[in-house]
C-alpha positions as a printed Julia matrix, in Angstrom:
594×3 Matrix{Float64}:
  58.34   -55.71   -9.97
  57.2    -59.56  -11.02
  60.62   -60.78  -10.63
  61.51   -59.68   -7.09
  58.02   -60.83   -5.96
  59.37   -64.46   -7.44
  62.53   -64.22   -5.61
  60.87   -63.15   -2.5
  58.48   -66.44   -2.91
  61.88   -68.84   -3.47
  63.54   -67.29   -0.57
  61.02   -68.56    1.66
  60.41   -71.5     0.58
  63.12   -73.27    2.66
  61.2    -71.44    5.81
  57.58   -72.61    4.42
  59.36   -76.4     4.26
  60.57   -76.76    7.63
  57.02   -75.38    8.63
  56.11   -78.51    6.73
  58.22   -80.77    8.32
  57.15   -79.7    11.81
  53.77   -80.41   11.01
  53.89   -83.57    9.47
  56.13   -84.78   12.08
  53.75   -83.35   14.94
  50.14   -84.01   13.34
  48.97   -87.27   14.05
  48.79   -88.46   10.24
  48.61   -92.58    9.37
  52.18   -93.92    9.24
  51.26   -95.16    5.57
  51.46   -91.11    4.49
  54.93   -90.83    6.54
  56.29   -93.61    4.8
  55.34   -92.39    1.63
  56.93   -88.9     2.3
  59.94   -90.65    3.39
  60.5    -91.89   -0.19
  59.82   -88.88   -1.69
  62.47   -87.15    0.42
  65.09   -89.77   -0.84
  63.65   -89.76   -4.58
  64.32   -85.57   -4.36
  67.94   -86.01   -3.12
  68.76   -88.03   -6.21
  66.63   -85.7    -8.53
  68.62   -82.72   -7.13
  71.82   -83.78   -8.4
  69.84   -84.06  -11.79
  68.66   -80.5   -11.32
  72.41   -79.89  -11.58
  73.58   -82.22  -13.83
  71.04   -82.06  -16.47
  68.66   -78.82  -15.56
  71.83   -76.4   -14.77
  74.79   -78.18  -16.81
  72.79   -79.39  -19.59
  74.01   -83.03  -19.7
  71.11   -85.73  -19.81
  71.98   -88.82  -17.82
  70.05   -91.72  -17.13
  72.31   -93.7   -15.08
  71.69   -92.21  -11.69
  70.1    -94.61  -10.39
  73.41   -96.77  -10.66
  75.03   -94.44   -8.25
  72.23   -94.74   -5.8
  73.13   -98.16   -5.82
  76.53   -97.87   -5.03
  76.0    -96.13   -2.12
  72.93   -98.49   -1.17
  75.06  -101.72   -1.61
  78.34  -100.63   -0.28
  76.67   -99.53    3.19
  74.6   -102.89    2.88
  77.69  -105.01    2.7
  79.72  -103.51    4.92
  77.04  -103.06    7.76
  76.34  -107.07    7.19
  79.58  -108.31    6.56
  82.12  -106.03    8.09
  80.43  -105.37   11.09
  81.31  -101.28   10.33
  78.79   -98.28   11.53
  76.07   -97.11    8.85
  78.04   -93.75    9.82
  81.69   -94.98    8.93
  79.83   -96.75    5.73
  78.94   -94.02    4.34
  81.92   -92.0     4.27
  83.71   -95.05    2.62
  80.32   -95.62    0.18
  81.06   -91.57   -0.67
  84.48   -92.39   -1.46
  84.03   -95.01   -3.59
  81.27   -93.51   -5.69
  83.46   -90.43   -6.1
  86.25   -93.05   -7.39
  83.62   -94.77   -9.78
  81.88   -91.26  -10.99
  85.78   -89.45  -11.62
  86.73   -92.37  -13.43
  83.28   -92.8   -15.63
  83.26   -88.83  -16.14
  86.62   -88.34  -17.4
  85.75   -91.28  -20.23
  82.12   -90.41  -20.77
  82.1    -86.35  -20.41
  84.3    -85.63  -23.21
  81.5    -86.92  -25.66
  78.75   -84.42  -26.78
  75.4    -84.76  -28.42
  73.45   -88.2   -27.89
  76.58   -90.09  -27.64
  76.49   -88.79  -23.82
  73.1    -89.86  -23.01
  73.61   -93.32  -24.9
  77.01   -93.77  -22.69
  74.88   -93.34  -19.38
  72.4    -95.99  -20.53
  75.6    -97.92  -20.78
  77.5    -97.68  -17.85
  74.07   -97.59  -15.81
  73.21  -101.25  -17.24
  76.7   -102.15  -16.75
  76.59  -101.69  -13.23
  73.32  -102.84  -12.81
  74.32  -106.09  -14.19
  77.17  -105.93  -12.17
  75.45  -105.67   -8.85
  73.16  -108.56  -10.01
  75.79  -110.89  -10.5
  78.05  -110.71   -7.66
  77.58  -113.43   -5.18
  78.9   -111.16   -1.91
  75.94  -109.02   -3.07
  73.36  -111.69   -3.07
  72.75  -111.61   -6.93
  69.78  -110.61   -7.96
  68.22  -111.2    -4.83
  70.23  -108.61   -3.0
  70.78  -107.77    0.62
  68.4   -108.09    3.56
  67.98  -107.74    7.3
  70.39  -104.18    6.79
  70.38  -102.14   10.53
  68.7    -99.1    10.95
  70.13   -95.81   11.4
  70.51   -94.51   14.83
  72.12   -91.4    16.46
  73.33   -91.7    20.06
  71.38   -94.76   20.83
  68.34   -93.14   19.28
  66.86   -95.49   16.7
  65.82   -93.63   13.42
  63.56   -96.65   12.17
  61.23   -95.61    9.97
  58.81   -93.69   10.84
  58.44   -89.99   11.99
  62.08   -89.87   13.36
  63.6    -90.94   10.56
  61.33   -88.61    8.35
  62.29   -85.44   10.16
  66.16   -86.57    9.68
  65.5    -87.03    5.96
  63.83   -83.97    5.38
  66.1    -81.76    7.66
  69.12   -83.49    5.31
  67.11   -82.8     2.46
  66.8    -78.87    3.49
  70.24   -78.31    4.33
  71.19   -80.27    0.77
  68.89   -77.39   -1.24
  70.49   -74.89    0.63
  74.4    -76.14   -0.2
  73.31   -76.36   -3.99
  71.64   -73.02   -3.81
  74.72   -71.31   -2.16
  77.06   -73.26   -4.7
  75.15   -71.58   -7.98
  75.05   -68.39   -6.65
  79.25   -68.74   -6.14
  81.69   -67.95   -8.42
  81.66   -71.53   -9.25
  77.74   -72.01   -9.57
  77.62   -68.85  -12.31
  80.82   -70.85  -14.19
  78.38   -73.6   -14.31
  75.11   -72.2   -15.09
  77.33   -70.78  -18.21
  78.4    -73.57  -20.22
  74.65   -74.72  -20.77
  74.45   -72.33  -23.67
  77.95   -73.23  -25.16
  81.82   -73.54  -23.73
  83.4    -70.93  -25.89
  82.42   -67.6   -24.04
  83.51   -69.63  -20.76
  86.44   -70.69  -22.06
  87.21   -67.25  -23.15
  86.33   -65.96  -19.71
  89.22   -68.44  -18.52
  86.59   -70.84  -16.99
  87.8    -74.7   -17.17
  84.85   -75.98  -18.73
  85.65   -79.86  -18.47
  86.45   -79.46  -14.72
  83.08   -77.77  -14.18
  81.39   -80.87  -15.93
  83.38   -83.54  -14.09
  82.49   -81.75  -10.9
  78.7    -81.52  -11.54
  79.0    -85.2   -12.31
  80.62   -85.96   -9.36
  78.72   -83.88   -7.13
  75.14   -85.06   -8.98
  76.79   -88.77   -7.93
  77.52   -88.23   -4.48
  73.96   -87.06   -3.81
  72.59   -90.32   -5.35
  74.68   -92.4    -3.29
  73.59   -90.36   -0.24
  70.21   -91.7    -0.95
  71.28   -94.72   -1.54
  72.53   -95.02    1.8
  69.05   -93.61    3.09
  67.48   -96.26    1.18
  69.31   -99.11    2.35
  68.54   -98.3     5.79
  65.44   -97.19    5.45
  63.88  -100.37    3.77
  66.59  -102.78    5.46
  66.8   -104.13    2.27
  68.36  -103.81   -1.2
  68.3   -105.37   -4.63
  69.2   -104.46   -8.2
  66.1   -104.01   -9.12
  65.96  -100.56   -7.37
  68.7    -99.37   -9.34
  68.51  -100.64  -13.01
  67.59   -98.48  -16.32
  63.98   -98.25  -15.17
  64.73   -96.18  -11.91
  67.25   -94.39  -14.03
  64.52   -93.3   -16.27
  61.94   -92.32  -13.74
  64.27   -90.22  -11.88
  64.84   -88.41  -14.77
  60.96   -88.38  -15.16
  60.53   -87.05  -11.92
  63.21   -84.11  -12.36
  61.43   -83.33  -15.59
  58.02   -83.18  -14.31
  59.07   -80.83  -11.19
  61.41   -78.46  -13.41
  64.79   -79.76  -13.98
  66.29   -76.26  -13.52
  64.78   -75.76  -10.74
  66.29   -76.92   -7.27
  62.91   -77.18   -5.64
  61.6    -79.09   -8.78
  63.49   -81.9    -7.67
  61.02   -82.12   -4.63
  57.97   -80.95   -6.43
  58.81   -83.81   -9.43
  59.3    -86.48   -6.59
  56.58   -85.84   -4.45
  54.2    -86.17   -7.21
  55.46   -88.99   -9.3
  55.53   -91.11   -5.78
  51.61   -90.2    -4.86
  50.52   -90.7    -8.4
  52.65   -93.93   -8.97
  51.01   -95.48   -5.41
  47.2    -94.53   -6.4
  47.45   -95.15  -10.1
  48.37   -98.64   -9.51
  45.57   -99.06   -7.09
  42.74   -97.04   -9.25
  43.91   -98.43  -12.72
  43.41  -101.86  -12.64
  40.05  -101.28  -10.71
  38.8    -98.97  -14.03
  40.22  -101.26  -16.37
  39.09  -104.37  -14.79
  42.35  -106.28  -14.99
  45.9   -106.11  -13.6
  48.5   -104.7   -15.36
  51.52  -101.63  -14.91
  48.72   -99.16  -16.74
  50.42   -96.65  -14.55
  53.44   -96.5   -16.7
  51.3    -95.58  -19.72
  49.74   -92.7   -18.03
  53.6    -91.41  -17.18
  54.33   -91.7   -20.65
  51.23   -89.4   -21.73
  51.71   -87.2   -19.0
  55.98   -86.7   -20.39
  54.73   -85.93  -23.81
  52.43   -83.61  -22.43
  54.9    -81.68  -19.88
  57.68   -81.75  -22.54
  55.1    -79.72  -24.86
  53.09   -77.4   -22.99
  55.0    -77.2   -19.67
  58.89   -78.07  -20.76
  60.57   -76.33  -17.55
  58.12   -77.92  -15.64
  55.75   -77.34  -12.9
  58.41   -75.09  -10.45
  58.42   -72.78  -13.37
  55.14   -71.27  -12.76
  56.8    -70.29   -9.73
  58.93   -68.13  -11.46
  62.85   -67.54  -12.26
  65.25   -69.26   -9.69
  68.54   -67.84   -8.84
  67.46   -64.36   -9.83
  69.26   -61.66   -7.42
  68.34   -58.13   -6.69
  71.58   -56.96   -6.36
  72.43   -53.23   -4.87
  75.9    -51.44   -5.03
  75.43   -51.0    -1.2
  76.46   -54.79   -0.75
  79.61   -54.49   -1.93
  80.48   -50.91   -0.51
  83.67   -51.31    1.26
  84.6    -54.69   -0.51
  88.08   -55.22   -1.68
  89.55   -54.51   -5.05
  90.51   -57.93   -7.12
  93.88   -57.72   -7.41
  94.99   -56.18  -11.22
  97.99   -57.24  -13.14
 100.58   -54.56  -14.24
  99.67   -52.5   -17.33
 101.48   -52.75  -20.48
 103.94   -49.73  -20.52
 103.32   -47.44  -23.22
 104.77   -48.4   -26.6
 105.66   -52.07  -25.5
 104.43   -54.46  -28.25
 101.49   -56.44  -26.54
 100.52   -58.74  -29.65
 102.99   -60.16  -32.54
 101.6    -62.2   -35.29
 104.12   -63.92  -37.53
 103.6    -65.5   -41.14
 100.62   -67.13  -39.55
  98.83   -69.69  -41.84
  95.56   -71.76  -41.72
  94.28   -74.33  -43.84
  91.3    -76.76  -43.93
  92.02   -79.47  -46.1
  93.11   -78.05  -49.5
  91.82   -74.66  -48.64
  94.11   -71.72  -47.35
  91.94   -69.8   -45.1
  94.84   -67.52  -43.9
  98.14   -67.15  -45.56
 101.02   -65.7   -43.72
  99.98   -62.65  -41.78
 101.84   -60.6   -39.88
 101.28   -57.62  -37.88
 101.63   -56.41  -34.47
  99.85   -53.93  -31.59
 101.42   -51.98  -29.48
 100.05   -50.54  -25.6
  97.2    -48.28  -25.9
  96.55   -48.46  -29.36
  93.46   -49.62  -31.45
  94.26   -51.68  -34.28
  91.7    -52.76  -37.05
  91.34   -56.03  -38.86
  89.0    -55.34  -42.07
  88.21   -56.52  -45.52
  85.43   -58.23  -47.6
  83.47   -61.16  -46.31
  85.65   -64.53  -47.13
  89.17   -62.33  -46.8
  89.71   -64.1   -43.53
  89.43   -61.77  -40.7
  87.61   -63.84  -38.18
  89.66   -66.96  -38.82
  92.73   -65.03  -38.2
  90.95   -63.58  -35.06
  90.36   -66.59  -33.7
  93.69   -68.17  -34.5
  94.9    -65.23  -32.1
  92.82   -66.02  -29.4
  93.12   -69.98  -29.18
  89.83   -70.9   -30.45
  91.4    -72.31  -34.16
  95.09   -73.61  -34.15
  97.72   -72.17  -36.87
  98.85   -74.18  -39.4
 102.09   -72.48  -39.32
 103.66   -69.45  -37.83
 103.72   -67.77  -34.44
 101.68   -65.8   -32.12
 103.01   -64.03  -29.13
 101.22   -62.09  -26.35
 103.45   -59.62  -24.35
 106.9    -61.86  -25.37
 105.34   -64.99  -24.68
 104.44   -67.37  -27.39
 100.88   -68.6   -27.34
 100.03   -70.18  -30.49
  99.82   -73.76  -28.94
  97.84   -72.54  -26.03
  94.33   -73.09  -25.69
  91.25   -70.42  -25.5
  90.95   -70.69  -21.74
  94.87   -70.38  -21.15
  95.23   -67.34  -23.33
  92.21   -65.76  -21.4
  94.51   -66.47  -18.04
  97.39   -64.44  -19.64
  95.25   -61.45  -19.85
  93.7    -61.2   -23.35
  90.36   -61.36  -23.7
  87.58   -61.26  -26.2
  83.72   -60.53  -27.62
  82.13   -62.51  -30.27
  80.39   -61.96  -33.32
  77.01   -63.21  -32.29
  76.48   -62.11  -28.68
  76.88   -65.1   -26.07
  75.22   -64.48  -22.88
  73.06   -66.75  -20.06
  69.81   -64.89  -20.94
  68.26   -65.79  -17.71
  70.87   -64.42  -15.4
  70.65   -60.55  -14.85
  73.26   -58.18  -16.44
  75.45   -58.3   -13.91
  75.62   -61.49  -13.01
  76.72   -62.15  -16.84
  79.29   -59.36  -16.61
  80.73   -61.04  -13.04
  81.53   -64.3   -15.26
  84.46   -62.57  -16.51
  86.14   -61.92  -13.59
  86.35   -65.6   -13.32
  89.9    -66.38  -13.47
  90.7    -63.76  -10.99
  89.08   -65.19   -7.83
  89.63   -68.36   -6.31
  86.85   -69.83   -3.98
  86.52   -73.33   -4.47
  84.02   -75.66   -4.17
  83.21   -76.33   -0.46
  83.36   -72.72    0.59
  80.96   -72.01   -2.23
  78.69   -74.64   -0.84
  79.09   -73.36    2.83
  78.57   -69.58    1.65
  81.98   -69.26    3.18
  82.9    -66.88   -0.23
  80.79   -63.81    0.41
  83.54   -61.8     1.06
  85.05   -62.79   -2.07
  81.47   -62.29   -4.12
  80.96   -58.87   -3.5
  84.74   -58.11   -4.61
  83.55   -59.68   -7.86
  80.24   -57.95   -7.85
  82.08   -54.82   -7.29
  84.16   -55.25  -10.04
  81.49   -55.99  -12.33
  79.55   -53.33  -11.2
  82.76   -50.75  -11.97
  82.87   -52.15  -15.76
  79.19   -51.76  -15.93
  79.58   -47.64  -15.2
  82.59   -47.98  -17.56
  80.02   -48.97  -20.23
  77.26   -47.19  -19.56
  74.79   -49.65  -18.78
  74.26   -48.89  -14.78
  70.5    -48.72  -14.94
  70.33   -52.38  -16.4
  72.22   -54.31  -13.46
  69.29   -56.29  -12.28
  67.89   -56.55  -15.82
  67.64   -60.26  -17.5
  70.36   -60.33  -19.9
  68.34   -61.67  -22.56
  65.67   -58.66  -21.96
  68.49   -56.1   -23.45
  68.08   -54.64  -27.05
  71.15   -55.56  -29.17
  73.27   -52.49  -28.54
  73.69   -52.59  -24.66
  73.97   -56.7   -25.18
  77.23   -56.0   -27.06
  78.45   -53.47  -24.45
  77.91   -55.92  -21.51
  79.66   -58.21  -23.09
  82.25   -55.89  -23.78
  81.85   -55.12  -19.92
  82.44   -58.74  -19.46
  85.51   -59.23  -21.04
  86.84   -55.97  -19.19
  85.96   -57.47  -16.07
  89.0    -59.79  -16.34
  91.37   -57.03  -16.38
  92.76   -57.53  -19.69
  95.8    -56.03  -21.62
  94.49   -56.54  -24.81
  90.78   -56.56  -26.04
  89.77   -58.13  -28.98
  85.94   -57.03  -30.72
  84.76   -59.26  -32.93
  82.46   -56.92  -35.31
  81.08   -54.94  -32.01
  78.68   -52.73  -34.17
  77.01   -55.5   -36.26
  73.03   -54.74  -35.91
  73.64   -51.62  -33.91
  71.43   -48.67  -34.62
  73.45   -45.14  -35.53
  73.02   -43.87  -31.45
  74.52   -47.1   -30.59
  77.46   -47.14  -32.8
  78.33   -44.01  -31.28
  77.79   -45.06  -27.66
  80.31   -48.33  -28.72
  82.86   -45.73  -30.27
  82.7    -43.61  -27.36
  83.6    -46.71  -25.19
  86.38   -47.78  -27.26
  88.11   -44.72  -27.36
  87.6    -44.09  -23.54
  89.49   -47.6   -23.18
  92.44   -46.54  -25.16
  92.81   -43.62  -23.05
  92.99   -45.77  -19.87
  95.87   -47.24  -21.81
  94.03   -50.69  -23.4
  95.14   -52.06  -26.34
  91.96   -53.13  -28.75
  92.07   -55.14  -31.87
  89.22   -54.74  -33.55
  87.04   -56.98  -36.31
  84.64   -54.82  -37.89
  82.58   -54.46  -41.33
  81.33   -50.74  -40.43
  83.64   -48.14  -42.3
  82.65   -45.23  -40.53
  83.46   -46.65  -36.95
  86.8    -48.21  -37.43
  88.05   -45.27  -39.64
  86.72   -42.78  -36.76
  88.51   -45.07  -33.83
  91.74   -46.66  -35.11
  94.96   -45.67  -35.08
  96.14   -48.28  -37.83
  94.59   -51.11  -40.26
  95.26   -54.25  -41.67
  93.26   -54.83  -44.83
  92.92   -58.41  -45.43
  92.12   -59.96  -48.99
  91.64   -63.92  -49.78
  93.4    -64.7   -46.61
  96.3    -62.28  -46.97
  97.48   -58.99  -45.79
  96.38   -56.6   -48.63
  98.12   -53.49  -46.85
  98.4    -51.86  -43.92
  98.28   -48.33  -42.84
  96.59   -45.54  -41.27
  93.4    -44.92  -41.78
  93.94   -41.61  -44.18
  96.38   -44.13  -45.73
  93.99   -46.96  -46.18
  91.21   -44.84  -47.86
  93.31   -43.17  -50.38
  94.75   -46.84  -51.31
  93.79   -48.06  -54.94
  94.32   -51.49  -54.04
  91.75   -51.47  -51.06
  88.96   -49.72  -53.31
  89.2    -52.54  -55.84
  89.13   -55.17  -53.3
  85.4    -53.49  -51.89
  84.79   -51.81  -54.9
  85.91   -54.38  -57.74
  87.88   -51.49  -59.04
  90.76   -52.26  -61.5
  94.27   -51.43  -59.94
């Protein structure tokens, strides 16, 4: 009930914000507070990009202020020197920003860990000093006497009219971002923060998603810069340096970097406190100085310690939607590929090997899987099962040998490319997005089967396709017996249902071959029986399964044939009965002499 109540709160925030904007515009408030609200709105637009980039995607950037500067300087220069309309300069400035962001993103987003934030500092500083050393941009004095914005002859100025225009833009941008995050691409982006392996296994181009959000955030910052230039009537490099980049990040963290409304909350609290502290602290201390920086530094430490998800987190989870099967009743089914004919060799592994330096992890392994067959890959710890599994799925590259899937060589392909051919996998340790509902987690599996792009997502024009995706996800949910958990956050599930959810997500991609990596690990007896039922039902529906598992009772019960590995080699292959009676297998597991 609590999650539904919180969802209702988020649903009505836009309405309340519209009411608040109308009230502020109509009430006889002092011009000072209108002026402050305008700065808050401009800052919030930049922070909105950081919510997507840092909060949702998980990439920390200190360089957003530089993109604000590109938008501001572009419009200032074009309106002052080329006599262009601010609306034309907006389009040109956004285009320039997109080009710069694309080039920077293609270079820096291949980095990970602490290297990426350091890279954002580097190019942020570079753009700052570039702006400050170009004579045409006024060097460090900047550009002045920039005209106000106007619409149909109405001068927006710096007061209430500009306030209404600015906050209407902000509300529309929040709605557009919300639409995006609730779309196919939005789910893909949200899945990347906890790691790239699972999204890639579902056919998601994770690097494309990173570049997309990086450019999207840069465009939001550029738009904010355009507004700032025509609001202040002046621009200078000091508005776009590393200090402002850090402040934008602080605003986002303060408000809640994982929440769209956190951008507004953080910008509002920061701007109001900054102005008041600049007046009050020198009076209290008795001497002038930038003491507000000390206060904000302490506040940042306290927020990260006691409220790491920011103030907006107090309102509950965002992007948690209550789904009802009636929503997708009548939705079109997603396209499916033709099933493999009975008896067709779906997977052929031919003499594959993998070495890590001088260590031979897999040595000349060969086997095949036919359509509708369940094959088990077993062996003692360190036998090379998981390495072989990862070589087949493209997570690792083979050192030698060949892997063919439905007649096509795939050993040179990536995890994502193999997923697009119709091979889907689970992981030894369940990979999911805990905050998302079970249904949304499963819907990620249908990513490659849909095609709605960014524009359709932002404008909310992808609803028909979304209903088809959720229809498919719900069918797989029922297929594995998790219908009662549809709207439950995935992180709340016990281990058994989590593993079934991961299987349902893999099935949502309509695979010809399903690869299960130790699916029974950590399960109780009843949960193992349910897992066996699900896997056997998949076989009856013509699906091929490769199973890596340590639970001998399970593999002997459900597998048609087994491949036993030892020290990276295939020890023996045969039916479960043959394997049970094989002296070499007993020796491998129990240490008996041959």
